[in-house]
C-alpha positions, -999 to +999 in steps of 0.1 A: -343+075-267-371+068-292-366+040-317-373+045-354-404+027-366-383+008-392-349-008-391-318+004-410-308-015-441-282-034-421-306-042-393-332-055-418-306-078-434-294-090-401-329-097-388-338-118-419-317-149-416-325-163-451-318-129-467-285-126-448-275-161-459-285-154-496-265-122-496-234-138-481-237-167-505-238-144-535-210-121-523-188-151-517-195-166-551-175-163-582-203-145-600-198-110-613-214-081-594-241-079-620-248-116-619-250-114-581-274-085-584-296-104-608-298-134-585-305-111-555-332-093-575-349-125-584-347-137-548-360-104-533-389-100-557-400-136-551-395-136-513-411-103-505-436-101-534-420-068-547-432-053-580-405-056-605-418-032-631-443-004-631-468-028-648-467-050-617-484-023-596-522-025-597-530+006-576-508+038-575-528+056-549-510+071-520-511+049-489-508+059-452-475+043-440-479+052-404-459+083-400-458+093-437-474+087-470-462+062-496-470+058-532-463+023-545-433+020-567-415-008-586-379-020-584-373-007-619-384+028-608-364+028-576-332+017-592-336+045-617-343+070-589-313+058-569-291+062-599-306+097-605-299+109-569-266+090-564-251+087-599-217+076-586-231+048-565-239+024-593-230-010-578-259-031-590-260-051-558-264-019-537-291-007-561-311-039-558-308-043-520-315-006-513-345-006-536-360-038-520-354-022-486-372+010-495-402-009-510-404-033-481-405-005-455-426+018-476-400+045-477-395+070-506-366+088-521-368+126-519-362+136-554-371+173-550-335+187-544-320+168-574-350+176-596-345+213-586-311+212-602-329+206-636-361+226-633-386+244-610-414+224-594-439+243-616-420+231-648-422+194-639-449+175-658-437+141-644-411+114-644-403+093-674-385+060-672-365+044-699-343+014-703-349-022-716-330-038-687-335-031-650-299-022-646-302+003-675-332+020-658-330+057-661-352+085-647-359+114-670-376+145-656-402+156-681-409+193-684-444+207-690-449+206-728-423+179-734-432+144-747-420+116-727-422+092-757-400+116-777-374+111-749-375+074-754-393+066-721-414+035-719-432+046-687-444+079-674-459+090-641-473+124-632-453+135-603-461+162-577-433+174-555-443+177-519 
């Protein structure tokens, strides 16, 4: 049996003793789920040098990640993407931990099926992101000819479905 080149989310947490301790400490605390998520976010961004916002990414060029290609993405963008593809799974702790896991292991979310519910690949101009707070992050598909600023987005990236 051939092993995957990256651990599962659970395997990653279990293999990182300090991360596992931090998560346990937060989950056992009296903090609300959002406060736990904010502390986890701060910890993960600092510990693993993860980009918090799109402005924290210096180079957006696709990178070879071994068996796939990866385009650098921020925690803000990934949280918005997770909420877009899994709208019912909105626990902020899950969103933070899953986003950190994806960035750390250079994995991407396949948005093509969910985007296809809204528009054809030929109609997609790019992805707009809006929200003042990371937990309000929202992904907005922008159709060709639409203005991302008119939709209230503060960030836009030209997206090509593969």
